[in-house]
Backbone bond lengths (Angstrom), bond angles and torsions (degrees), N, CA, C in turn:
res aa  C-N    CA-C-N  psi(-1)  N-CA   C-N-CA  omega(-1)  CA-C   N-CA-C  phi
1 M - - - 1.506 - - 1.498 109.51 -
2 K 1.335 114.38 -42.64 1.474 119.72 -179.14 1.542 108.18 -62.00
3 N 1.352 115.75 -44.29 1.455 119.30 -178.11 1.520 110.80 -62.63
4 K 1.333 115.85 -36.02 1.470 118.37 179.44 1.515 110.66 -67.05
5 K 1.320 115.94 -41.65 1.461 118.89 178.85 1.535 111.06 -63.52
6 F 1.347 113.80 -40.57 1.446 118.91 -179.21 1.555 111.92 -63.58
7 L 1.367 113.59 -39.52 1.456 117.62 177.80 1.506 111.54 -65.88
8 N 1.354 114.81 -39.89 1.492 117.71 175.53 1.489 113.84 -59.53
9 I 1.353 115.18 -39.52 1.473 118.36 -179.24 1.507 110.17 -66.83
10 L 1.368 113.53 -42.36 1.495 117.21 178.09 1.523 112.14 -59.83
11 M 1.328 116.79 -38.83 1.437 122.31 -179.51 1.565 109.56 -63.48
12 L 1.326 112.18 -46.04 1.498 117.74 179.95 1.540 112.29 -61.92
13 V 1.357 115.44 -41.42 1.481 120.04 176.63 1.519 110.40 -62.51
14 A 1.331 115.86 -46.09 1.460 120.00 179.21 1.501 111.06 -58.77
15 L 1.340 116.44 -44.85 1.447 121.57 179.71 1.517 110.22 -59.85
16 A 1.315 115.91 -46.58 1.448 119.63 -179.02 1.532 110.93 -62.58
17 L 1.343 116.43 -41.65 1.449 118.44 178.81 1.529 111.80 -64.42
18 S 1.323 117.06 -37.89 1.450 121.58 178.35 1.542 111.52 -61.98
19 V 1.324 114.32 -38.80 1.486 118.51 177.53 1.501 111.83 -65.71
20 V 1.329 113.71 -44.25 1.493 118.36 178.88 1.500 111.41 -62.11
21 I 1.349 114.83 -45.65 1.479 117.36 -178.06 1.520 111.34 -63.95
22 S 1.357 115.71 -43.32 1.478 119.60 -178.40 1.554 108.52 -66.43
23 S 1.299 116.58 -36.33 1.466 118.60 175.81 1.487 112.94 -63.43
24 C 1.343 116.67 -42.15 1.425 121.05 177.34 1.471 110.78 -60.70
25 R 1.324 115.46 -45.50 1.479 119.36 179.69 1.514 113.15 -61.16
26 K 1.359 113.85 -38.97 1.446 118.61 177.23 1.520 111.67 -65.48
27 D 1.389 114.30 -40.79 1.443 116.80 178.24 1.524 111.25 -64.89
28 D 1.374 116.25 -37.76 1.448 118.90 179.30 1.535 110.32 -62.81
29 D 1.319 114.97 -41.41 1.486 119.93 -179.05 1.519 109.20 -65.03
30 D 1.348 117.15 -31.06 1.449 118.22 -178.03 1.508 114.15 -79.41
31 I 1.312 115.90 -14.14 1.474 118.86 -179.53 1.506 109.79 -72.80
32 V 1.313 116.83 127.22 1.452 123.59 -179.64 1.497 108.98 -107.47
33 D 1.322 116.92 120.90 1.473 121.70 -179.75 1.537 108.31 -62.01
34 P 1.356 117.36 137.70 1.457 119.83 -179.48 1.517 110.73 -64.66
35 V 1.311 114.81 145.24 1.480 119.97 -179.62 1.529 108.08 -76.30
36 V 1.292 118.70 123.86 1.456 123.33 177.01 1.492 109.13 -97.04
37 T 1.317 117.68 116.12 1.468 121.57 -178.98 1.557 109.47 -87.75
38 D 1.314 114.67 131.00 1.449 119.71 173.45 1.543 104.21 -92.15
39 Y 1.355 116.48 92.02 1.440 121.38 -173.60 1.525 113.05 -59.90
40 H 1.266 115.58 -41.46 1.469 121.13 -178.57 1.535 110.24 -62.83
41 S 1.311 115.58 -46.13 1.453 120.37 179.56 1.540 110.85 -64.36
42 E 1.321 116.45 -43.87 1.489 120.03 179.26 1.513 109.06 -60.45
43 L 1.311 117.32 -42.17 1.460 121.04 -177.81 1.514 112.51 -67.44
44 T 1.331 116.61 -50.06 1.480 120.19 -177.77 1.529 111.11 -65.06
45 T 1.316 117.29 -36.69 1.464 121.71 177.84 1.571 108.38 -62.21
46 Y 1.305 116.58 -44.44 1.452 120.53 179.38 1.504 111.95 -66.74
47 L 1.304 118.22 -42.41 1.492 120.56 178.12 1.514 111.16 -60.83
48 A 1.311 115.94 -45.66 1.474 119.85 -177.43 1.539 110.76 -66.49
49 A 1.299 118.02 -40.01 1.431 122.67 179.71 1.519 115.23 -68.27
50 N 1.363 115.64 -20.60 1.466 120.73 -175.13 1.526 111.38 -114.82
51 S 1.345 116.31 24.11 1.483 120.70 174.89 1.499 112.73 57.70
52 M 1.335 116.12 41.93 1.458 121.01 -179.71 1.535 110.43 -119.89
53 D 1.324 116.52 31.07 1.434 119.54 174.04 1.540 109.05 -67.96
54 L 1.324 118.05 163.53 1.432 122.14 179.54 1.535 112.38 -57.09
55 T 1.307 115.25 -36.69 1.480 118.43 179.00 1.501 113.05 -62.60
56 S 1.335 117.06 -33.73 1.467 120.90 177.18 1.513 110.62 -72.82
57 V 1.360 116.55 -39.20 1.442 120.38 -178.97 1.518 111.33 -65.55
58 L 1.357 115.76 -30.06 1.455 118.89 179.77 1.531 112.76 -101.26
59 T 1.291 117.93 31.26 1.446 123.61 175.48 1.556 110.01 -108.66
60 G 1.318 115.62 121.55 1.464 118.59 177.98 1.515 113.83 60.19
61 W 1.300 116.19 42.24 1.472 119.52 -166.71 1.528 113.76 -107.38
62 T 1.341 118.62 -4.48 1.450 121.06 -179.44 1.551 111.25 -122.68
63 I 1.320 114.55 153.65 1.458 118.99 172.48 1.532 107.22 -140.25
64 S 1.304 116.98 135.41 1.484 120.83 -177.99 1.529 109.63 -78.04
65 A 1.296 115.53 161.90 1.453 119.77 176.72 1.552 109.88 -60.94
66 H 1.350 115.01 -39.42 1.476 117.76 -179.06 1.537 109.52 -63.93
67 D 1.299 118.92 -43.91 1.465 120.94 -178.13 1.564 111.34 -69.07
68 L 1.299 114.71 -37.93 1.479 116.81 178.18 1.522 110.10 -62.10
69 D 1.311 117.13 -44.23 1.461 122.21 178.61 1.539 111.31 -65.11
70 S 1.328 115.78 -41.84 1.475 120.13 -177.19 1.532 113.13 -68.66
71 I 1.344 114.78 -44.47 1.476 119.32 179.16 1.524 109.67 -68.31
72 G 1.344 115.43 -36.35 1.465 119.49 176.97 1.544 109.54 114.95
73 I 1.305 115.33 123.28 1.478 120.46 -179.53 1.522 111.90 -62.96
74 A 1.314 116.09 -25.23 1.493 119.61 -179.93 1.511 113.48 -67.25
75 N 1.350 114.78 -16.60 1.483 119.39 179.78 1.513 113.40 -86.02
76 Y 1.354 118.22 1.25 1.435 122.28 -177.06 1.547 111.50 -131.89
77 F 1.318 114.81 153.17 1.460 121.95 172.93 1.549 102.77 -98.38
78 I 1.320 116.66 105.69 1.459 120.64 -174.20 1.534 109.70 -95.39
79 I 1.298 116.00 128.69 1.455 123.29 176.03 1.523 108.65 -112.30
80 D 1.295 117.14 122.44 1.475 124.04 -178.52 1.521 108.60 -106.87
81 L 1.335 115.61 118.28 1.475 121.56 -175.29 1.531 114.67 -93.22
82 R 1.326 116.53 4.04 1.478 117.46 178.68 1.531 110.92 -70.55
83 N 1.292 116.99 161.53 1.476 117.03 -177.57 1.544 111.63 -65.12
84 S 1.316 116.56 162.44 1.468 121.42 -168.47 1.551 109.35 -65.15
85 T 1.355 117.95 -30.49 1.458 117.33 179.58 1.480 112.82 -67.76
86 D 1.330 116.24 -46.93 1.488 121.33 178.71 1.550 109.96 -64.84
87 F 1.324 116.52 -38.27 1.437 121.75 178.28 1.532 109.16 -58.87
88 G 1.331 117.33 -44.77 1.427 123.26 -178.29 1.506 112.42 -66.51
89 L 1.353 117.28 -28.35 1.448 119.78 179.24 1.515 112.62 -76.40
90 G 1.314 118.22 -15.86 1.412 121.73 177.24 1.518 113.04 167.65
91 H 1.350 117.60 133.35 1.451 121.37 179.51 1.494 109.26 -156.50
92 I 1.302 116.25 164.14 1.513 120.96 176.45 1.527 106.20 -66.23
93 D 1.317 114.23 137.90 1.466 120.61 -176.96 1.534 109.22 -59.11
94 G 1.316 114.72 127.82 1.481 120.00 178.31 1.497 115.07 90.38
95 A 1.334 116.41 -4.62 1.468 120.16 -179.73 1.497 111.61 -66.16
96 H 1.309 116.80 151.71 1.466 123.68 -179.79 1.542 109.12 -110.21
97 N 1.300 117.35 120.17 1.442 120.36 180.00 1.546 110.56 -79.45
98 S 1.331 115.08 136.96 1.447 119.61 -176.68 1.531 109.74 -150.53
99 T 1.308 116.05 151.61 1.460 120.68 165.59 1.510 108.74 -82.92
100 L 1.292 116.33 163.51 1.446 120.97 177.16 1.504 110.50 -62.82
101 G 1.329 116.48 -41.43 1.462 119.45 -176.73 1.485 114.19 -69.14
102 N 1.352 118.42 -18.45 1.438 121.99 -176.43 1.555 111.60 -107.22
103 I 1.285 118.11 7.21 1.459 122.03 -170.04 1.559 111.78 -64.31
104 L 1.305 119.38 -33.17 1.484 120.62 -179.43 1.534 109.44 -66.80
105 T 1.335 116.51 -36.95 1.441 120.89 -179.12 1.535 108.33 -67.72
106 V 1.317 117.02 -45.22 1.486 120.91 179.00 1.477 110.35 -65.35
107 A 1.309 118.82 -42.28 1.481 120.96 -178.70 1.510 113.33 -63.87
108 D 1.307 116.34 -24.59 1.444 121.48 178.06 1.504 112.79 -61.30
109 S 1.356 115.84 -24.50 1.456 121.77 -178.62 1.551 112.03 -83.96
110 A 1.326 117.73 -2.34 1.478 119.82 179.90 1.533 111.22 -69.82
111 N 1.338 117.65 -24.19 1.475 121.38 175.69 1.532 112.62 51.00
112 G 1.298 117.02 42.95 1.475 119.80 174.66 1.535 113.61 94.73
113 T 1.328 118.51 -12.05 1.491 119.00 176.13 1.488 110.38 -72.21
114 P 1.310 118.54 135.49 1.482 120.41 178.09 1.496 113.10 -54.99
115 I 1.311 117.44 137.34 1.482 121.40 -175.27 1.529 109.18 -98.88
116 V 1.321 115.47 138.60 1.483 123.14 167.31 1.522 108.63 -120.42
117 I 1.313 116.39 125.69 1.467 121.28 179.69 1.520 109.15 -101.96
118 A 1.365 113.97 129.76 1.448 119.55 179.04 1.537 109.04 -119.04
119 C 1.329 117.42 148.56 1.468 121.42 171.56 1.534 104.62 -144.46
120 Y 1.331 116.26 -154.14 1.490 119.78 -179.30 1.503 111.45 -74.35
121 T 1.318 117.34 -48.19 1.449 122.13 -171.76 1.518 115.63 -124.45
122 G 1.297 117.56 -7.86 1.455 121.87 -174.76 1.496 114.86 98.84
123 Q 1.312 117.06 -9.86 1.480 119.64 -174.93 1.524 112.02 -80.90
124 T 1.315 118.17 -46.39 1.452 120.20 176.78 1.531 109.53 -67.71
125 A 1.326 118.07 -37.93 1.468 121.42 177.02 1.524 109.52 -58.37
126 A 1.309 118.08 -39.86 1.483 123.25 179.64 1.523 111.00 -61.21
127 W 1.322 115.11 -40.34 1.453 122.19 176.86 1.516 110.11 -62.29
128 A 1.370 116.29 -47.88 1.467 121.13 179.12 1.511 111.92 -65.78
129 H 1.298 115.94 -32.55 1.446 120.59 -178.80 1.536 111.50 -59.11
130 V 1.299 118.06 -40.33 1.455 122.93 179.84 1.556 108.11 -62.37
131 A 1.314 115.74 -44.16 1.470 118.60 -179.97 1.532 111.32 -61.24
132 L 1.336 117.52 -40.68 1.460 121.65 -178.49 1.573 109.43 -71.92
133 R 1.327 116.88 -46.11 1.442 117.82 178.90 1.528 114.33 -58.46
134 L 1.337 115.20 -37.98 1.460 119.87 179.24 1.506 111.32 -82.33
135 S 1.315 118.44 0.19 1.495 121.72 175.96 1.501 111.57 -111.11
136 G 1.362 115.77 15.24 1.424 119.14 174.27 1.490 118.64 103.65
137 Y 1.326 117.35 -3.79 1.441 122.72 -178.39 1.561 109.02 -89.23
138 S 1.309 117.80 74.85 1.448 121.90 -167.97 1.532 112.87 -71.90
139 D 1.348 119.16 -16.90 1.442 120.55 -179.88 1.551 112.32 -105.91
140 C 1.316 116.42 17.79 1.468 122.01 177.53 1.516 110.70 -65.61
141 K 1.310 117.20 144.11 1.488 122.82 174.95 1.525 109.62 -137.34
142 I 1.364 114.91 165.55 1.431 117.81 171.45 1.508 108.03 -113.55
143 L 1.360 115.38 154.58 1.446 120.48 173.04 1.530 107.25 -78.50
144 L 1.314 115.66 114.14 1.477 121.86 -174.74 1.526 109.51 -61.71
145 F 1.351 115.85 128.39 1.448 125.22 -177.10 1.506 112.48 67.24
146 G 1.360 116.84 11.32 1.439 120.68 173.23 1.520 114.77 64.60
147 M 1.327 116.15 -159.84 1.440 121.89 -179.20 1.515 111.22 -68.19
148 S 1.338 116.80 -15.25 1.465 120.51 175.76 1.505 108.78 -59.44
149 A 1.333 117.80 -36.04 1.448 121.26 -178.34 1.526 113.43 -79.08
150 W 1.371 115.40 -19.62 1.448 119.12 -175.79 1.526 111.52 -74.43
151 N 1.326 114.87 -47.64 1.460 120.54 -179.18 1.491 111.38 -154.26
152 S 1.331 117.25 140.95 1.437 121.69 -175.88 1.532 113.24 -61.75
153 D 1.318 117.67 -18.72 1.470 121.39 176.55 1.514 110.97 -64.69
154 F 1.355 117.94 -15.86 1.462 120.92 -177.33 1.561 111.02 -116.52
155 D 1.294 117.09 18.51 1.479 120.72 -173.09 1.526 113.66 -67.58
156 S 1.306 116.52 111.14 1.476 122.16 173.32 1.501 111.33 -111.90
157 W 1.324 116.75 3.98 1.480 120.26 -178.03 1.531 114.99 -89.20
158 T 1.326 116.49 -44.18 1.459 119.65 -169.27 1.536 111.26 -57.78
159 T 1.309 119.70 -38.53 1.471 120.83 178.42 1.487 115.39 -74.01
160 N 1.305 117.04 -4.73 1.491 119.64 -179.24 1.497 115.75 -111.82
161 I 1.345 117.68 2.90 1.452 119.66 169.86 1.484 110.16 -82.06
162 G 1.316 119.00 155.72 1.467 120.96 -179.69 1.515 113.92 177.69
163 D 1.305 113.27 -177.99 1.477 122.02 -174.48 1.547 113.25 -126.13
164 V 1.326 116.58 30.21 1.443 118.31 -176.38 1.547 114.12 -60.74
165 G 1.340 116.39 -20.13 1.429 119.23 179.73 1.513 113.46 -83.33
166 I 1.338 117.80 -23.43 1.468 121.46 -178.58 1.532 110.20 -68.51
167 G 1.306 117.46 116.62 1.428 121.46 178.73 1.539 111.44 90.77
168 N 1.339 116.76 -5.70 1.454 119.10 -178.83 1.506 109.82 -74.86
169 S 1.311 116.50 138.47 1.502 120.67 -177.66 1.513 114.02 -63.20
170 N 1.298 115.20 -19.75 1.483 118.22 177.98 1.516 112.81 -101.70
171 W 1.308 115.86 19.99 1.482 120.86 168.44 1.480 108.55 -115.55
172 S 1.316 117.43 116.75 1.439 122.63 178.78 1.551 108.68 -84.26
173 T 1.326 116.22 128.61 1.503 119.55 179.33 1.534 111.18 -85.09
174 T 1.319 115.92 -7.05 1.486 117.84 178.20 1.555 108.68 -119.16
175 N 1.287 115.05 166.64 1.474 120.06 179.98 1.511 111.03 -79.83
176 T 1.303 116.07 91.86 1.468 120.79 174.67 1.540 108.25 -118.63
177 I 1.328 116.16 37.17 1.446 124.01 -176.97 1.528 110.12 -60.31
178 Q 1.314 114.70 146.46 1.523 120.77 -178.51 1.518 111.42 -71.99
179 T 1.308 115.40 146.33 1.465 122.08 174.69 1.531 110.07 -77.72
180 P 1.311 118.70 128.76 1.516 121.14 -176.85 1.534 111.15 -60.80
181 V 1.333 113.04 143.19 1.456 120.09 173.15 1.529 107.32 -128.91
182 T 1.337 116.48 168.15 1.434 120.67 -175.52 1.551 110.41 -100.75
183 F 1.333 115.29 133.95 1.462 121.29 179.58 1.547 108.65 -118.17
184 A 1.320 115.37 173.67 1.471 119.51 177.21 1.510 108.38 -77.66
185 A 1.306 117.19 155.25 1.452 123.04 174.46 1.521 109.24 -67.99
186 P 1.310 116.59 149.79 1.492 118.95 -179.28 1.544 111.80 -65.42
187 S 1.276 114.59 152.95 1.467 120.93 175.73 1.528 108.98 -86.40
188 L 1.323 114.82 132.48 1.487 119.97 -175.44 1.502 109.27 -136.81
189 T 1.318 115.05 132.99 1.485 120.47 178.93 1.534 108.48 -127.86
190 C 1.327 115.48 131.73 1.480 120.71 178.86 1.511 110.02 -136.97
191 T 1.296 115.73 167.46 1.475 118.78 172.27 1.524 110.00 -84.61
192 A 1.355 118.43 -34.19 1.417 122.16 176.37 1.524 110.24 -73.73
193 T 1.315 117.89 156.47 1.486 121.56 179.59 1.498 114.24 -121.69
194 T 1.360 118.65 -12.48 1.456 121.04 177.57 1.534 108.93 -92.81
195 G 1.331 114.89 157.19 1.484 118.17 178.75 1.520 113.00 -55.81
196 A 1.338 115.98 -46.47 1.460 119.62 179.97 1.528 111.96 -62.39
197 G 1.300 115.63 -42.71 1.475 120.31 -179.59 1.514 112.56 -65.23
198 I 1.365 114.79 -42.96 1.462 120.98 178.20 1.509 110.30 -61.44
199 L 1.331 117.51 -44.83 1.459 121.65 178.92 1.488 111.70 -60.00
200 Q 1.297 119.40 -48.17 1.421 122.78 178.76 1.535 111.59 -56.85
201 E 1.304 116.04 -43.30 1.432 121.46 -179.70 1.524 110.83 -65.29
202 R 1.298 118.51 -39.64 1.472 122.05 -178.74 1.524 110.18 -74.15
203 V 1.348 119.04 -34.41 1.444 120.48 174.49 1.525 111.81 -62.38
204 N 1.315 115.28 -44.47 1.444 119.58 177.56 1.555 110.99 -61.46
205 Y 1.325 113.30 -35.20 1.487 119.21 -179.13 1.519 111.16 -63.15
206 I 1.390 116.54 -48.14 1.471 118.74 -176.95 1.519 112.22 -69.59
207 L 1.330 117.05 -27.44 1.461 119.57 176.78 1.551 111.64 -72.52
208 T 1.317 114.05 -34.44 1.494 118.73 175.20 1.511 111.06 -74.45
209 L 1.315 116.66 -38.99 1.481 122.18 -179.09 1.530 111.17 -64.92
210 G 1.320 117.51 -43.88 1.458 122.72 -177.84 1.505 113.23 84.92
211 F 1.316 114.53 165.51 1.463 121.91 179.64 1.504 112.60 -50.64
212 Q 1.367 115.05 129.66 1.471 121.14 -178.21 1.562 108.51 -110.78
213 G 1.284 114.39 105.35 1.485 118.65 -177.49 1.531 109.99 -122.75
214 V 1.328 115.76 160.57 1.446 122.55 175.42 1.536 107.22 -136.90
215 T 1.326 116.82 148.53 1.437 120.12 -176.79 1.511 111.10 -81.58
216 N 1.310 116.34 155.96 1.466 121.33 178.48 1.541 109.96 -66.36
217 T 1.342 116.90 -31.38 1.471 120.04 179.10 1.528 110.56 -63.83
218 D 1.339 117.69 -43.19 1.460 122.92 -179.91 1.554 110.04 -61.15
219 V 1.326 114.53 -45.55 1.453 118.01 -175.92 1.512 112.49 -72.13
220 L 1.343 116.92 -43.31 1.488 120.18 179.32 1.504 113.05 -68.45
221 T 1.337 117.01 -27.72 1.460 118.43 178.29 1.507 113.75 -67.17
222 T 1.360 114.14 -46.92 1.455 120.71 -179.59 1.527 110.61 -137.86
223 P 1.335 117.39 76.32 1.496 119.02 -177.60 1.506 112.47 -64.74
224 T 1.342 118.09 -21.47 1.454 119.47 -179.32 1.534 112.11 -70.67
225 N 1.315 118.97 -9.67 1.444 120.42 175.08 1.509 113.44 -74.05
226 Y 1.339 115.85 -8.27 1.446 119.38 -171.30 1.548 110.53 -134.32
227 F 1.327 115.74 158.59 1.458 121.52 163.77 1.499 105.66 -94.78
228 I 1.341 117.49 113.47 1.449 121.26 -168.61 1.539 110.22 -106.74
229 N 1.283 115.01 129.85 1.494 121.10 179.96 1.533 107.63 -117.52
230 N 1.314 114.80 117.78 1.471 122.61 174.69 1.498 109.26 -87.52
231 Y 1.357 114.58 107.68 1.490 120.20 -175.35 1.529 109.34 -94.98
232 W 1.342 114.98 65.94 1.468 122.35 176.04 1.520 109.44 -123.31
233 V 1.316 115.04 165.97 1.475 118.55 166.98 1.483 108.59 -72.54
234 E 1.302 117.98 153.77 1.468 122.38 -173.56 1.508 111.96 -62.47
235 S 1.346 117.79 -36.04 1.458 118.95 -179.17 1.502 112.52 -60.59
236 D 1.339 117.56 -32.65 1.471 119.91 179.45 1.558 109.88 -74.09
237 V 1.317 116.38 -33.66 1.487 117.83 174.14 1.521 110.03 -63.71
238 N 1.331 115.39 -41.71 1.474 118.57 175.69 1.495 114.71 -59.80
239 A 1.344 115.16 -38.59 1.451 120.37 -175.88 1.504 113.46 -82.98
240 M 1.316 118.16 -37.19 1.470 121.90 -170.29 1.520 114.32 -113.54
241 G 1.317 119.40 -12.03 1.485 122.27 -178.65 1.526 110.27 84.71
242 H 1.329 115.32 -154.05 1.486 119.14 -172.75 1.512 108.69 -173.18
243 I 1.333 117.06 168.32 1.476 120.63 174.61 1.522 107.61 -67.62
244 V 1.303 115.45 137.75 1.478 120.60 -179.76 1.537 109.88 -58.34
245 G 1.341 115.79 132.40 1.440 122.63 177.02 1.537 113.69 88.91
246 A 1.339 117.38 -1.62 1.441 121.11 -176.57 1.534 111.37 -72.38
247 Y 1.307 114.65 153.76 1.426 124.77 167.77 1.518 109.61 -101.59
248 R 1.345 117.79 163.33 1.486 119.53 171.26 1.483 108.54 -125.57
249 I 1.343 114.47 98.84 1.452 119.66 -178.89 1.510 106.07 -120.87
250 K 1.325 116.74 102.13 1.436 122.54 -174.50 1.516 112.69 -129.16
251 E 1.337 115.78 -68.47 1.458 120.29 -173.70 1.517 114.11 -59.82
252 T 1.352 116.53 -30.09 1.458 121.39 -177.73 1.531 112.50 -99.60
253 L 1.326 116.77 7.00 1.492 118.84 -176.75 1.524 109.63 -79.02
254 N 1.322 114.14 76.32 1.451 120.66 178.71 1.525 108.48 -154.80
255 L 1.329 116.58 169.68 1.438 122.16 179.27 1.545 112.49 -69.59
256 T 1.315 114.55 -36.48 1.452 120.96 -175.25 1.542 109.51 -61.04
257 D 1.315 116.85 -43.74 1.478 120.77 -176.32 1.506 113.96 -93.86
258 N 1.374 116.50 3.42 1.473 122.27 -177.20 1.545 111.85 57.66
259 G 1.341 115.64 29.59 1.456 118.12 -175.88 1.516 112.95 -68.24
260 F 1.319 117.64 -21.08 1.474 120.78 178.43 1.527 111.74 -63.50
261 L 1.309 114.37 -24.50 1.481 118.48 179.09 1.496 113.81 -75.02
262 N 1.359 115.55 -4.11 1.464 119.06 172.00 1.519 112.28 -90.16
263 L 1.352 116.46 5.28 1.460 122.18 174.06 1.528 109.61 -102.66
264 N 1.307 115.92 142.11 1.461 119.20 -176.79 1.517 111.88 -79.06
265 S 1.289 118.00 106.13 1.480 123.27 -178.41 1.513 111.67 -71.82
266 A 1.326 118.69 -13.08 1.447 121.44 178.91 1.502 115.97 -90.33
267 G 1.368 115.41 -6.14 1.462 120.27 -178.28 1.527 110.05 -122.35
268 T 1.339 115.19 -171.54 1.470 120.38 175.01 1.519 107.27 -96.14
269 V 1.339 116.31 117.38 1.432 122.25 179.27 1.512 110.47 -85.45
270 V 1.314 114.69 121.61 1.480 119.52 176.70 1.550 106.92 -110.72
271 T 1.310 115.29 122.95 1.465 119.82 176.64 1.490 108.41 -106.81
272 Y 1.338 117.43 135.70 1.461 118.92 168.85 1.493 111.74 -127.90
273 C 1.316 114.11 142.45 1.466 121.13 178.94 1.513 105.86 -121.65
274 Y 1.339 116.64 -147.68 1.467 120.58 -179.87 1.561 112.87 -84.80
275 T 1.362 114.45 -41.40 1.452 118.99 -171.90 1.521 115.31 -119.21
276 G 1.302 116.62 -6.88 1.453 120.03 -175.53 1.510 115.36 87.87
277 Q 1.337 115.86 -7.20 1.476 119.01 -177.11 1.524 110.26 -84.31
278 T 1.301 117.17 -47.97 1.476 119.53 177.17 1.552 110.82 -65.43
279 S 1.337 114.76 -40.13 1.494 116.20 179.39 1.543 110.87 -66.29
280 S 1.311 117.59 -28.75 1.473 118.90 174.55 1.487 111.38 -65.41
281 A 1.329 117.54 -45.73 1.454 120.44 177.53 1.515 111.45 -61.59
282 I 1.330 117.12 -42.01 1.463 119.69 -179.98 1.510 109.61 -64.96
283 T 1.315 117.40 -42.32 1.444 120.30 179.74 1.548 112.21 -62.77
284 A 1.293 117.15 -39.75 1.473 119.83 174.79 1.520 111.27 -61.11
285 Y 1.338 115.78 -41.87 1.468 119.32 179.74 1.501 110.93 -66.75
286 L 1.325 117.37 -39.88 1.490 120.38 -179.96 1.532 109.24 -65.86
287 T 1.348 117.14 -34.88 1.462 119.96 179.71 1.541 110.69 -67.81
288 I 1.332 113.18 -36.82 1.511 119.46 173.08 1.523 110.07 -54.32
289 L 1.353 115.56 -44.55 1.437 121.41 -176.25 1.517 113.86 -74.89
290 G 1.342 117.77 -12.40 1.440 118.67 178.19 1.535 115.60 112.28
291 Y 1.342 116.29 0.94 1.460 120.40 178.55 1.526 109.42 -78.66
292 T 1.339 114.52 153.07 1.479 121.85 164.62 1.494 105.94 -87.76
293 A 1.330 119.46 114.69 1.477 119.36 -169.56 1.538 111.19 -142.24
294 K 1.311 114.49 152.23 1.445 123.29 177.64 1.539 109.93 -136.20
295 S 1.290 114.61 150.94 1.471 120.65 175.41 1.533 108.33 -106.85
296 L 1.337 116.82 130.11 1.459 120.13 178.74 1.516 107.86 -74.39
297 K 1.298 116.10 115.00 1.496 122.56 -172.38 1.533 110.36 -62.31
298 F 1.310 115.52 133.37 1.461 126.83 175.14 1.522 112.77 66.64
299 G 1.353 118.37 3.00 1.427 121.02 170.71 1.529 115.19 55.43
300 A 1.355 114.46 -144.78 1.444 119.84 179.79 1.521 111.93 -64.64
301 N 1.347 117.24 -28.78 1.459 121.23 -179.83 1.545 110.85 -56.93
302 G 1.307 116.65 -30.38 1.491 119.67 -179.21 1.499 112.49 -89.61
303 M 1.344 118.60 -6.64 1.454 120.61 -175.70 1.531 115.54 -115.57
304 I 1.327 115.94 -44.56 1.471 120.67 -174.21 1.531 109.85 -134.56
305 Y 1.296 117.17 43.23 1.452 121.03 -170.95 1.533 112.00 -55.35
306 S 1.361 118.13 -42.10 1.468 121.30 -176.82 1.511 112.46 -66.85
307 N 1.321 117.31 -23.77 1.463 121.16 -179.17 1.516 114.55 -90.62
308 M 1.304 115.92 -5.64 1.473 119.57 -175.65 1.514 110.21 -81.56
309 T 1.341 115.72 144.44 1.462 120.71 177.63 1.540 112.17 -111.59
310 G 1.292 116.65 -6.78 1.468 121.31 178.95 1.514 110.46 -159.02
311 H 1.334 114.95 173.45 1.479 123.09 179.40 1.553 110.32 59.29
312 K 1.319 115.00 33.06 1.483 120.09 -176.02 1.518 111.95 -99.03
313 W 1.337 113.52 146.46 1.445 118.92 169.00 1.536 108.36 -69.60
314 T 1.333 115.99 129.27 1.479 118.72 -178.53 1.539 111.17 -111.82
315 A 1.323 115.28 -76.52 1.480 118.38 -177.37 1.483 108.72 -155.39
316 S 1.343 114.16 158.76 1.471 120.99 177.73 1.514 111.19 -74.58
317 G 1.290 116.59 157.81 1.488 119.95 170.42 1.486 110.31 -84.64
318 S 1.301 114.84 -171.72 1.494 120.35 179.37 1.516 107.97 -132.13
319 Y 1.317 116.44 46.18 1.464 120.85 -178.03 1.504 110.81 -82.11
320 P 1.311 115.93 153.06 1.473 119.69 -173.15 1.537 113.46 -71.24
321 Y 1.321 113.95 154.83 1.466 119.84 174.89 1.535 109.33 -147.22
322 V 1.283 113.34 166.29 1.495 119.73 178.41 1.472 109.49 -119.62
323 T 1.334 117.92 163.17 1.429 123.14 175.51 1.529 110.85 -120.76
324 N 1.310 117.15 161.56 1.468 120.09 179.29 1.539 108.57 -85.51
C-alpha cells in the first residue's frame, strides 16, 4: 500500500514538473527579441534613395557676390547668419537675420524663393547649407566667401590668409599621400527609427552643435591627433604637397561608392579643402552620419597662400548694403 502511495506521489510530482517545463517552454516561445535598429544604415539608405548623397548636396551650391548682384538680390531669399550687431551695421538689402539654430524656421518663410545663405566667410553658411539641403531646400546656395566678398567693410578673410604651412615640418612638399583603407561605419544612436525621422533628428543636432572648425596651427603642430582628409584634386596634391599623414578621399566620397568607409570613424576626421567652405559642408554631412569631424578653417588659403594658383581669396567687392 505504501509503495502504491509512493508511486502515486511520484506521478503527481512528475506531472507537475511537466506542466512547469511546458509552461516555461511556452513562455520562452512567447518572448520576442527586441528589434535592434541600425540607425546608420537606415539613415544612409534613406539619403541615397532620396538623392541626398554628398555629391548632390555639393552640386550648384555656391553663388559669387558678382552673380548675386547681377541676377538681382530680389530674386533670392537671403539669410544672414552674422550676429545681430554686425547685421545692423550693414547687410544686403532685404536680408533676414537668423541664428544657425533658428535657420529652418526662417527658411520656412521663403515660400519657394531660392535661398542664399550669407555669413562672415562662407564657412558657417556652408554648414547651414547642408541642414537646408537635407531638409528639402534643394536650390539653396551659399554666398561664396560670405559677406567678406560683398563689400570690403565686412572683410574677415584678408587677415586669415597665410603661409604657416610653407617650410613647416608637417607639410610634405611631395605627394606622399596615404593609401586609403577601410574602416567600420560610425556608431549612431537616435530616438527615431525611420530614415526620415533619423535625418530630421541629426539635422537638428548639427544646427544645435554649430560649425565645428579647427585651426591650421593645431593640425600642423600635431597631425597625428587627427584622421586628415585632403579634399583636393590629385594634380594639386602633386603640385603643392599636403599635410603629413593625410589621405586624399575625394572622388569616391559618396554613399554609392562607400567612400565614407575610408574615413576613420574611431578618430576625429579633419577635412581640408582650398577655402574651408567645402570642407565645412563635408564636415556637417559627416556629423550627420555620426562621425566626429572638424573642418580646417580657411583651408589651403590659411596655410600655403603664396603657393596657390587657384581657389584663392583675392579682394572684396563694392556692392551696396543697408544699415538698420
